[in-house]
GUROLUM-459207 format. One line per 8 residues: their letters; for each residue x, y, z of N, C-alpha, C. Coordinates in pm, whole numbers, plus 50000, padded with zeros to 5 digits. Example, Ala and Ser with C-alpha at 12.3 -4.5 7.8 and 13.67 -1.06 7.14 Angstrom:
AS> 51319,49431,50780,51230,49550,50780,51320,49670,50780  51285,49775,50708,51367,49894,50714,51290,50003,50787
***
This chain:
MKKWLTLV> 90761,79649,79381,90747,79793,79358,90881,79861,79383  90928,79939,79285,91057,80003,79300,91049,80117,79399  91161,80139,79467,91166,80249,79561,91177,80380,79485  91135,80487,79546,91156,80618,79486,91212,80711,79591  91288,80807,79543,91353,80900,79631,91264,81020,79657  91304,81101,79750,91225,81218,79786,91225,81321,79674  91135,81412,79684,91121,81519,79587,91253,81592,79570  91297,81609,79446,91425,81674,79423,91412,81813,79366
LALCCTAS> 91298,81846,79311,91287,81976,79247,91143,82024,79249  91121,82147,79292,90988,82208,79284,91000,82330,79195  90928,82330,79085,90936,82438,78989,90824,82538,79012  90837,82652,78948,90729,82750,78953,90609,82694,78878  90494,82744,78910,90371,82690,78853,90373,82700,78701  90335,82592,78633,90318,82595,78490,90178,82643,78459  90144,82648,78331,90021,82710,78285,89908,82714,78387  89860,82597,78433,89749,82599,78526,89774,82512,78648
ALESHMVD> 89893,82456,78658,89922,82368,78772,89951,82449,78896  89907,82397,79011,89939,82463,79136,90084,82438,79174  90131,82317,79149,90270,82282,79177,90321,82189,79068  90446,82205,79029,90508,82116,78933,90630,82053,78998  90642,81921,78989,90748,81850,79060,90821,81753,78969  90950,81733,78997,91027,81625,78937,91067,81531,79050  91045,81402,79028,91073,81302,79131,91170,81199,79074  91275,81169,79148,91374,81069,79106,91328,80928,79141
TDEGSKIH> 91367,80832,79057,91347,80691,79088,91483,80627,79104  91485,80508,79161,91613,80443,79186,91677,80387,79059  91601,80385,78945,91663,80339,78821,91703,80455,78731  91706,80575,78790,91763,80690,78720,91667,80777,78643  91539,80749,78649,91442,80831,78578,91403,80954,78660  91354,81054,78591,91299,81173,78656,91154,81186,78610  91064,81165,78702,90921,81163,78670,90861,81300,78699  90796,81356,78599,90733,81488,78616,90585,81472,78647
LNYYAPEG> 90538,81551,78744,90395,81551,78776,90351,81691,78817  90227,81722,78790,90164,81845,78834,90064,81813,78945  90071,81888,79053,89983,81863,79168,89882,81975,79183  89758,81937,79201,89647,82031,79219,89585,82004,79355  89596,82099,79445,89553,82079,79583,89416,82143,79608  89329,82073,79676,89200,82132,79714,89217,82217,79839  89116,82293,79869,89115,82364,79997,89071,82266,80106  89145,82263,80214,89109,82175,80325,89147,82030,80298
TPKAAIVL> 89090,81941,80376,89120,81799,80367,89061,81742,80238  89142,81673,80156,89090,81619,80030,88990,81507,80050  88889,81503,79964,88792,81394,79965,88858,81262,79925  88953,81271,79834,89025,81154,79785,89144,81203,79704  89234,81110,79671,89351,81141,79588,89334,81075,79452  89359,81151,79346,89339,81102,79210,89468,81114,79131  89505,81006,79062,89622,81004,78974,89572,81001,78830  89613,81099,78749,89567,81113,78611,89680,81077,78514
LHSLRSNT> 89655,80979,78428,89755,80934,78331,89704,80959,78190  89793,81006,78103,89757,81042,77966,89771,80926,77869  89739,80951,77744,89748,80851,77638,89892,80831,77592  89912,80727,77513,90042,80700,77451,90082,80819,77364  90211,80854,77371,90268,80964,77293,90197,81097,77319  90162,81120,77445,90099,81246,77482,90158,81295,77614  90081,81376,77689,90132,81442,77809,90015,81490,77894  90045,81564,77998,89940,81606,78092,89835,81697,78028
CDYGTFPE> 89863,81752,77910,89764,81837,77843,89638,81760,77805  89645,81627,77804,89524,81547,77775,89408,81588,77864  89439,81626,77989,89334,81657,78085,89303,81807,78094  89377,81889,78019,89350,82032,78017,89335,82091,78155  89226,82163,78177,89200,82226,78307,89114,82137,78399  89086,82015,78355,89002,81929,78438,89060,81903,78577  89193,81890,78593,89246,81875,78729,89210,81991,78821  89199,82112,78765,89155,82227,78845,89010,82207,78891
TLAAEGYA> 88929,82154,78802,88790,82124,78838,88785,82024,78952  88869,81921,78943,88875,81821,79049,88915,81884,79182  89016,81971,79178,89060,82039,79301,88948,82125,79358  88875,82193,79270,88763,82277,79316,88652,82193,79378  88642,82067,79335,88542,81974,79391,88591,81907,79519  88715,81936,79558,88767,81883,79683,88862,81767,79673  88906,81736,79550,88997,81623,79532,89141,81670,79515  89235,81594,79570,89377,81616,79544,89411,81538,79419
AIAVDLRI> 89467,81605,79317,89491,81539,79190,89634,81563,79143  89691,81459,79081,89820,81477,79013,89807,81427,78870  89856,81507,78776,89865,81468,78636,90011,81433,78609  90033,81314,78557,90168,81258,78545,90211,81251,78399  90336,81291,78373,90397,81266,78242,90457,81126,78244  90403,81037,78162,90454,80901,78153,90570,80892,78055  90659,80798,78077,90774,80779,77987,90731,80733,77848  90609,80684,77833,90558,80642,77702,90489,80758,77631
GASTGELC> 90504,80879,77684,90442,80996,77624,90535,81073,77533  90491,81194,77495,90571,81280,77408,90517,81422,77420  90595,81516,77375,90549,81654,77370,90463,81673,77247  90358,81754,77260,90266,81775,77148,90254,81921,77109  90344,82004,77160,90342,82146,77128,90426,82222,77229  90449,82349,77201,90534,82431,77288,90480,82438,77430  90348,82442,77445,90288,82453,77577,90251,82317,77636  90273,82212,77559,90238,82077,77605,90359,81986,77595
QNLTRAST> 90451,82006,77688,90576,81930,77691,90564,81811,77786  90617,81697,77744,90631,81584,77834,90769,81594,77897  90775,81618,78028,90900,81650,78096,90965,81531,78166  90898,81416,78164,90959,81297,78226,91080,81252,78144  91185,81214,78215,91308,81167,78150,91338,81026,78201  91337,80928,78110,91360,80789,78148,91447,80722,78044  91520,80622,78087,91613,80552,77998,91542,80456,77903  91417,80418,77935,91341,80329,77848,91203,80388,77824
TDIFDAFI> 91142,80344,77714,91005,80388,77683,90912,80267,77673  90948,80160,77742,90868,80040,77742,90740,80059,77824  90629,80007,77773,90501,80023,77842,90505,79966,77983  90565,79850,77999,90569,79790,78132,90659,79868,78227  90763,79932,78176,90846,80017,78261,90771,80142,78305  90667,80180,78229,90587,80297,78267,90509,80272,78396  90498,80146,78438,90436,80118,78568,90519,80177,78681  90650,80196,78658,90734,80264,78756,90682,80405,78779
DLEVAIQW> 90645,80473,78671,90594,80610,78681,90464,80613,78761  90378,80516,78735,90252,80507,78809,90278,80481,78957  90370,80391,78987,90401,80359,79126,90458,80481,79198  90546,80552,79132,90604,80674,79189,90494,80776,79220  90402,80793,79124,90294,80890,79142,90205,80852,79260  90172,80724,79271,90087,80678,79381,90156,80703,79514  90281,80665,79525,90354,80684,79650,90369,80833,79684  90388,80914,79581,90403,81058,79604,90276,81118,79662
IQQKTGLK> 90161,81087,79602,90037,81148,79650,89991,81085,79782  90028,80960,79806,90000,80901,79937,90073,80978,80046  90199,81009,80021,90277,81084,80119,90226,81227,80133  90186,81286,80021,90139,81425,80022,90007,81440,80099  89917,81344,80082,89782,81357,80139,89761,81274,80265  89844,81174,80285,89824,81083,80398,89717,80978,80371  89669,80971,80247,89567,80873,80210,89632,80748,80153  89587,80631,80195,89646,80507,80146,89590,80469,80010
QVILSGSS> 89458,80480,79993,89397,80442,79867,89387,80561,79772  89399,80533,79643,89393,80637,79541,89291,80599,79435  89245,80699,79361,89162,80679,79244,89253,80691,79123  89246,80595,79032,89331,80595,78914,89250,80630,78790  89304,80721,78709,89240,80759,78584,89340,80739,78470  89298,80665,78368,89386,80641,78255,89316,80666,78123  89396,80687,78019,89345,80719,77887,89409,80628,77783  89328,80553,77709,89377,80462,77606,89472,80358,77666
TSATMVLD> 89599,80360,77629,89694,80262,77683,89702,80269,77835  89706,80390,77890,89716,80402,78035,89587,80361,78105  89474,80362,78031,89349,80311,78088,89361,80160,78110  89426,80092,78017,89452,79949,78036,89550,79929,78151  89648,80019,78162,89744,80012,78272,89676,80021,78408  89583,80116,78423,89521,80133,78556,89428,80017,78589  89364,79959,78488,89283,79840,78512,89373,79724,78558  89485,79708,78490,89583,79605,78527,89633,79627,78670
YAGQHPEL> 89671,79751,78701,89724,79782,78835,89618,79758,78943  89495,79796,78914,89388,79780,79013,89363,79633,79045  89387,79547,78947,89371,79404,78971,89487,79346,79049  89605,79402,79030,89723,79352,79099,89739,79409,79240  89682,79529,79262,89697,79596,79392,89561,79649,79439  89463,79561,79458,89328,79606,79494,89322,79682,79625  89416,79655,79716,89415,79722,79846,89452,79870,79838  89510,79912,79726,89557,80049,79712,89463,80137,79629
VKGVLAYS> 89362,80075,79567,89280,80148,79468,89138,80168,79520  89096,80294,79520,88962,80332,79568,88861,80336,79453  88909,80360,79332,88821,80368,79216,88904,80374,79089  88842,80339,78976,88912,80338,78848,88829,80409,78743  88892,80504,78675,88834,80571,78559,88916,80531,78438  88854,80466,78340,88927,80418,78224,88861,80472,78097  88926,80568,78033,88873,80630,77912,88932,80560,77790  88846,80495,77713,88887,80424,77591,89001,80325,77615
PASPDLDL> 88986,80231,77709,89095,80136,77734,89132,80060,77607  89261,80059,77579,89315,79992,77461,89465,79978,77483  89531,79899,77401,89676,79887,77413,89736,79830,77286  89848,79887,77241,89918,79829,77127,90001,79708,77167  90010,79682,77298,90091,79575,77351,90001,79459,77395  90008,79348,77323,89921,79234,77353,89945,79181,77493  90071,79183,77538,90101,79133,77672,90029,79214,77780  90022,79347,77761,89950,79431,77857,89801,79399,77855
TLEAIKYA> 89746,79384,77736,89604,79351,77723,89573,79219,77795  89655,79119,77770,89632,78988,77832,89649,78993,77983  89744,79075,78030,89764,79086,78174,89645,79155,78241  89592,79258,78175,89475,79328,78230,89356,79233,78238  89339,79149,78136,89231,79050,78138,89254,78950,78251  89378,78908,78268,89411,78809,78372,89375,78859,78511  89404,78986,78539,89384,79039,78674,89248,79105,78695  89168,79116,78588,89036,79181,78600,88950,79124,78712
PKIAAPVL> 88946,78991,78731,88860,78937,78838,88901,78980,78978  89023,79030,78993,89071,79071,79125,89048,79219,79152  88992,79290,79056,88962,79432,79078,88847,79442,79177  88870,79510,79288,88768,79523,79392,88703,79661,79392  88772,79760,79338,88723,79898,79342,88616,79923,79235  88529,80021,79257,88435,80060,79153,88507,80103,79026  88449,80071,78911,88511,80100,78782,88412,80169,78690  88457,80278,78629,88382,80343,78520,88471,80343,78397
MVSIEEEK> 88423,80278,78292,88489,80284,78162,88405,80371,78070  88471,80460,77996,88403,80547,77901,88464,80522,77764  88382,80485,77668,88435,80452,77537,88332,80481,77430  88377,80526,77314,88285,80552,77205,88239,80419,77144  88128,80424,77075,88065,80305,77021,88162,80221,76938  88242,80287,76855,88332,80215,76765,88445,80143,76838  88468,80179,76964,88580,80123,77038,88536,80045,77163  88413,79999,77163,88360,79935,77284,88398,79787,77295
GFPGQMLP> 88468,79734,77194,88500,79592,77195,88577,79546,77317  88695,79605,77341,88777,79563,77454,88712,79596,77588  88664,79720,77610,88596,79745,77739,88474,79658,77758  88403,79625,77649,88288,79536,77660,88331,79396,77701  88448,79356,77655,88502,79225,77695,88545,79227,77841  88601,79339,77884,88652,79351,78021,88540,79357,78124  88429,79421,78089,88324,79451,78187,88278,79327,78266  88240,79218,78202,88194,79103,78281,88306,79032,78357
LIGSTWKN> 88431,79058,78320,88544,78993,78387,88584,79064,78516  88552,79193,78525,88592,79273,78641,88522,79222,78767  88602,79200,78872,88548,79142,78994,88458,79233,79075  88475,79364,79061,88393,79458,79137,88246,79445,79101  88160,79462,79200,88016,79459,79174,87965,79596,79127  88050,79697,79138,88016,79833,79093,88101,79864,78971  88044,79845,78854,88119,79865,78730,88022,79908,78620  88072,79991,78531,87984,80043,78427,88065,80080,78304
LYIPKVGI> 88009,80057,78188,88065,80103,78061,87971,80208,78006  88020,80333,77998,87938,80443,77949,87980,80476,77806  87882,80479,77716,87908,80512,77576,87841,80646,77546  87919,80754,77534,87859,80886,77509,87800,80895,77369  87697,80978,77356,87636,80998,77224,87733,81066,77130  87810,81161,77186,87914,81229,77109,88043,81213,77186  88141,81147,77127,88263,81120,77203,88387,81120,77117  88498,81085,77180,88629,81086,77116,88716,80984,77188
HGAVGLVT> 88825,80946,77128,88914,80850,77191,88989,80914,77308  88983,80849,77423,89064,80891,77537,89002,80996,77627  89083,81040,77722,89039,81135,77824,89022,81277,77772  89067,81304,77651,89053,81440,77597,88906,81479,77582  88816,81380,77587,88674,81413,77585,88633,81500,77702  88711,81495,77810,88683,81577,77928,88697,81726,77901  88773,81761,77797,88800,81903,77770,88773,81940,77624  88705,81853,77548,88675,81880,77409,88538,81947,77397
PGMAEDYQ> 88528,82062,77331,88399,82129,77316,88294,82037,77255  88173,82044,77310,88065,81960,77262,88059,81825,77331  88163,81792,77406,88169,81664,77477,88198,81682,77625  88271,81788,77657,88324,81806,77792,88214,81801,77899  88102,81864,77874,87996,81868,77976,87949,81728,78011  87926,81645,77910,87881,81508,77933,87989,81424,78001  88111,81431,77949,88222,81355,78007,88247,81395,78152  88247,81524,78179,88276,81569,78315,88164,81533,78411
KTTLDFLK> 88039,81549,78368,87926,81513,78456,87930,81364,78488  87953,81282,78389,87959,81138,78410,88071,81102,78506  88184,81167,78489,88300,81141,78575,88275,81188,78718  88226,81309,78732,88205,81363,78867,88095,81288,78942  87991,81246,78870,87886,81166,78935,87943,81036,78989  88032,80975,78911,88098,80852,78957,88182,80879,79081  88261,80985,79078,88348,81017,79191,88267,81048,79317  88157,81118,79302,88076,81153,79419,88014,81030,79485
GL> 88002,80924,79409,87943,80802,79464,88042,80714,79539  88170,80745,79527,88271,80661,79591,88275,80681,79742
***
Protein backbone atom coordinates (compact mmCIF):
# COMPACT_ATOMS: atom_id res chain seq x y z
CA MET A 1 0.00 0.00 0.00
CA LYS A 2 1.47 3.33 -1.05
CA LYS A 3 1.98 6.03 1.50
CA TRP A 4 -0.02 9.21 1.29
CA LEU A 5 0.73 12.64 2.56
CA THR A 6 -1.37 14.82 4.78
CA LEU A 7 -4.20 16.95 3.50
CA VAL A 8 -2.81 19.76 1.39
CA LEU A 9 -5.87 21.74 0.43
CA ALA A 10 -9.35 22.34 1.82
CA LEU A 11 -11.68 24.09 -0.59
CA CYS A 12 -14.96 25.83 -0.02
CA CYS A 13 -17.98 23.58 -0.18
CA THR A 14 -18.99 22.47 -3.66
CA ALA A 15 -22.60 22.04 -4.74
CA SER A 16 -23.70 19.77 -1.90
CA ALA A 17 -20.49 18.60 -0.27
CA LEU A 18 -19.78 19.53 3.32
CA GLU A 19 -16.03 19.53 2.66
CA SER A 20 -13.94 19.21 -0.49
CA HIS A 21 -10.34 18.04 -0.21
CA MET A 22 -7.30 17.39 -2.36
CA VAL A 23 -4.87 14.79 -1.04
CA ASP A 24 -1.33 14.20 -2.31
CA THR A 25 0.14 10.75 -2.91
CA ASP A 26 3.80 9.85 -2.95
CA GLU A 27 3.69 9.16 -6.71
CA GLY A 28 2.62 12.72 -7.47
CA SER A 29 -1.13 12.40 -7.87
CA LYS A 30 -3.70 14.72 -6.32
CA ILE A 31 -6.79 12.82 -5.27
CA HIS A 32 -10.03 14.76 -4.90
CA LEU A 33 -12.72 13.70 -2.45
CA ASN A 34 -15.87 15.17 -0.94
CA TYR A 35 -16.54 14.48 2.73
CA TYR A 36 -20.00 14.34 4.27
CA ALA A 37 -20.00 14.33 8.07
CA PRO A 38 -22.85 13.10 10.26
CA GLU A 39 -23.85 14.74 13.49
CA GLY A 40 -22.12 13.08 16.40
CA THR A 41 -20.17 9.83 16.30
CA PRO A 42 -20.52 8.09 12.90
CA LYS A 43 -22.18 4.68 12.72
CA ALA A 44 -19.61 3.69 10.11
CA ALA A 45 -17.35 5.13 7.40
CA ILE A 46 -18.32 4.71 3.75
CA VAL A 47 -16.15 5.20 0.65
CA LEU A 48 -18.12 5.87 -2.55
CA LEU A 49 -16.49 5.19 -5.94
CA HIS A 50 -17.99 6.13 -9.31
CA SER A 51 -18.10 4.39 -12.68
CA LEU A 52 -15.45 4.47 -15.41
CA ARG A 53 -15.20 7.87 -17.14
CA SER A 54 -17.40 9.53 -14.54
CA ASN A 55 -17.12 11.43 -11.23
CA THR A 56 -18.71 11.96 -7.82
CA CYS A 57 -21.95 13.13 -9.48
CA ASP A 58 -22.82 9.43 -9.92
CA TYR A 59 -24.06 9.50 -6.33
CA GLY A 60 -25.85 12.86 -6.54
CA THR A 61 -27.20 13.85 -3.13
CA PHE A 62 -27.14 10.31 -1.77
CA PRO A 63 -24.02 11.02 0.35
CA GLU A 64 -26.09 13.68 2.15
CA THR A 65 -28.71 11.02 2.85
CA LEU A 66 -26.00 8.78 4.27
CA ALA A 67 -24.75 11.59 6.51
CA ALA A 68 -28.31 12.26 7.70
CA GLU A 69 -28.56 8.54 8.58
CA GLY A 70 -25.43 8.83 10.71
CA TYR A 71 -22.71 7.65 8.35
CA ALA A 72 -19.45 9.42 7.52
CA ALA A 73 -19.12 9.27 3.74
CA ILE A 74 -16.56 10.30 1.15
CA ALA A 75 -17.18 10.42 -2.59
CA VAL A 76 -13.92 10.03 -4.48
CA ASP A 77 -12.87 11.19 -7.95
CA LEU A 78 -10.95 8.25 -9.42
CA ARG A 79 -8.16 8.71 -11.96
CA ILE A 80 -10.13 6.46 -14.34
CA GLY A 81 -12.97 9.00 -14.34
CA ALA A 82 -13.80 12.10 -16.37
CA SER A 83 -15.81 15.27 -16.20
CA THR A 84 -19.38 14.96 -17.48
CA GLY A 85 -20.51 18.58 -17.37
CA GLU A 86 -19.77 22.01 -15.95
CA LEU A 87 -21.13 21.03 -12.53
CA CYS A 88 -19.74 17.50 -12.63
CA GLN A 89 -15.97 17.83 -12.83
CA ASN A 90 -13.51 15.07 -12.03
CA LEU A 91 -10.82 16.96 -10.10
CA THR A 92 -8.33 14.15 -9.45
CA ARG A 93 -5.00 14.68 -11.21
CA ALA A 94 -2.82 11.62 -11.84
CA SER A 95 -0.01 10.75 -14.22
CA THR A 96 -1.69 7.48 -15.27
CA THR A 97 -5.25 6.38 -15.96
CA ASP A 98 -4.63 2.66 -15.50
CA ILE A 99 -7.36 0.76 -13.66
CA PHE A 100 -4.90 -0.95 -11.34
CA ASP A 101 -3.26 2.39 -10.49
CA ALA A 102 -6.72 3.59 -9.43
CA PHE A 103 -6.33 1.32 -6.40
CA ILE A 104 -3.96 4.04 -5.14
CA ASP A 105 -6.95 6.40 -5.07
CA LEU A 106 -9.00 3.86 -3.13
CA GLU A 107 -6.18 3.29 -0.64
CA VAL A 108 -5.76 7.04 -0.13
CA ALA A 109 -9.49 7.44 0.46
CA ILE A 110 -9.59 4.60 3.00
CA GLN A 111 -6.62 5.95 4.92
CA TRP A 112 -8.06 9.46 4.85
CA ILE A 113 -11.44 8.49 6.31
CA GLN A 114 -9.80 6.16 8.83
CA GLN A 115 -7.81 9.11 10.13
CA LYS A 116 -10.82 11.43 9.98
CA THR A 117 -13.18 9.13 11.90
CA GLY A 118 -10.85 6.94 13.93
CA LEU A 119 -12.56 3.85 12.49
CA LYS A 120 -10.38 1.01 11.21
CA GLN A 121 -12.95 -0.77 9.06
CA VAL A 122 -14.80 0.91 6.19
CA ILE A 123 -17.76 0.15 3.96
CA LEU A 124 -16.87 0.21 0.27
CA SER A 125 -19.30 1.19 -2.47
CA GLY A 126 -18.45 0.84 -6.14
CA SER A 127 -20.18 1.31 -9.48
CA SER A 128 -19.51 -0.80 -12.58
CA THR A 129 -15.70 -1.03 -12.89
CA SER A 130 -15.18 0.32 -9.37
CA ALA A 131 -17.70 -2.24 -8.08
CA THR A 132 -15.31 -4.92 -9.30
CA MET A 133 -12.48 -2.95 -7.68
CA VAL A 134 -14.12 -2.95 -4.25
CA LEU A 135 -14.89 -6.66 -4.45
CA ASP A 136 -11.25 -7.28 -5.35
CA TYR A 137 -10.02 -5.04 -2.52
CA ALA A 138 -12.34 -6.66 0.03
CA GLY A 139 -10.86 -10.04 -0.82
CA GLN A 140 -7.29 -8.80 -0.53
CA HIS A 141 -7.84 -6.77 2.66
CA PRO A 142 -10.71 -8.45 4.56
CA GLU A 143 -9.52 -6.99 7.88
CA LEU A 144 -10.22 -3.45 6.66
CA VAL A 145 -13.68 -3.93 5.14
CA LYS A 146 -16.94 -3.84 7.11
CA GLY A 147 -19.27 -4.21 4.13
CA VAL A 148 -19.38 -4.06 0.33
CA LEU A 149 -21.93 -2.41 -1.95
CA ALA A 150 -21.37 -3.32 -5.60
CA TYR A 151 -23.67 -1.73 -8.18
CA SER A 152 -23.49 -3.49 -11.57
CA PRO A 153 -20.02 -5.01 -11.08
CA ALA A 154 -18.25 -5.23 -14.44
CA SER A 155 -14.86 -4.42 -15.92
CA PRO A 156 -13.36 -3.78 -19.34
CA ASP A 157 -10.10 -5.17 -17.94
CA LEU A 158 -9.95 -8.97 -17.94
CA ASP A 159 -7.08 -8.98 -15.45
CA LEU A 160 -9.21 -7.08 -12.92
CA THR A 161 -12.13 -9.45 -13.45
CA LEU A 162 -9.91 -12.50 -12.95
CA GLU A 163 -8.30 -10.98 -9.86
CA ALA A 164 -11.69 -10.25 -8.30
CA ILE A 165 -12.72 -13.86 -8.94
CA LYS A 166 -9.44 -15.09 -7.45
CA TYR A 167 -9.89 -13.20 -4.18
CA ALA A 168 -13.68 -13.62 -3.85
CA PRO A 169 -13.37 -16.59 -1.45
CA LYS A 170 -11.42 -14.39 0.96
CA ILE A 171 -14.13 -11.75 1.25
CA ALA A 172 -15.32 -11.87 4.86
CA ALA A 173 -17.57 -8.80 4.97
CA PRO A 174 -21.27 -8.78 4.08
CA VAL A 175 -21.84 -8.08 0.38
CA LEU A 176 -24.78 -6.58 -1.50
CA MET A 177 -24.61 -6.60 -5.28
CA VAL A 178 -27.28 -4.72 -7.24
CA SER A 179 -27.58 -5.42 -10.94
CA ILE A 180 -30.23 -5.28 -13.63
CA GLU A 181 -31.45 -8.52 -15.17
CA GLU A 182 -29.50 -8.04 -18.40
CA GLU A 183 -26.22 -7.64 -16.51
CA LYS A 184 -26.52 -10.32 -13.85
CA GLY A 185 -24.01 -12.67 -15.50
CA PHE A 186 -20.82 -11.58 -13.72
CA PRO A 187 -22.39 -10.83 -10.31
CA GLY A 188 -24.24 -14.16 -10.58
CA GLN A 189 -20.90 -15.85 -11.17
CA MET A 190 -19.31 -14.01 -8.25
CA LEU A 191 -22.07 -14.70 -5.72
CA PRO A 192 -21.30 -18.37 -4.94
CA LEU A 193 -17.55 -17.64 -4.93
CA ILE A 194 -17.72 -14.95 -2.25
CA GLY A 195 -16.51 -16.29 1.09
CA SER A 196 -18.88 -14.25 3.25
CA THR A 197 -21.95 -16.05 4.54
CA TRP A 198 -23.92 -12.78 4.24
CA LYS A 199 -24.20 -12.02 0.54
CA ASN A 200 -27.00 -11.12 -1.80
CA LEU A 201 -27.62 -10.23 -5.44
CA TYR A 202 -30.57 -7.86 -5.76
CA ILE A 203 -32.19 -7.42 -9.18
CA PRO A 204 -34.51 -4.38 -9.22
CA LYS A 205 -37.70 -4.49 -11.26
CA VAL A 206 -36.75 -1.13 -12.75
CA GLY A 207 -33.05 -0.41 -12.85
CA ILE A 208 -30.05 1.05 -14.64
CA HIS A 209 -26.35 0.36 -14.93
CA GLY A 210 -24.32 1.45 -11.92
CA ALA A 211 -24.86 3.49 -8.78
CA VAL A 212 -26.79 6.22 -10.61
CA GLY A 213 -29.88 4.16 -9.82
CA LEU A 214 -29.61 5.66 -6.33
CA VAL A 215 -30.58 9.07 -7.73
CA THR A 216 -32.53 8.25 -10.91
CA PRO A 217 -36.26 9.11 -10.80
CA GLY A 218 -38.44 6.01 -10.71
CA MET A 219 -35.59 3.93 -9.29
CA ALA A 220 -34.07 5.93 -6.46
CA GLU A 221 -36.60 4.92 -3.81
CA ASP A 222 -36.03 1.20 -4.40
CA TYR A 223 -32.25 1.50 -4.73
CA GLN A 224 -31.92 3.66 -1.63
CA LYS A 225 -34.21 1.50 0.52
CA THR A 226 -32.34 -1.65 -0.49
CA THR A 227 -29.02 0.03 0.26
CA LEU A 228 -30.03 1.54 3.58
CA ASP A 229 -31.62 -1.72 4.77
CA PHE A 230 -28.31 -3.45 4.05
CA LEU A 231 -26.32 -0.80 5.90
CA LYS A 232 -28.61 -0.90 8.93
CA GLY A 233 -27.97 -4.61 9.24
CA LEU A 234 -24.21 -4.27 9.47
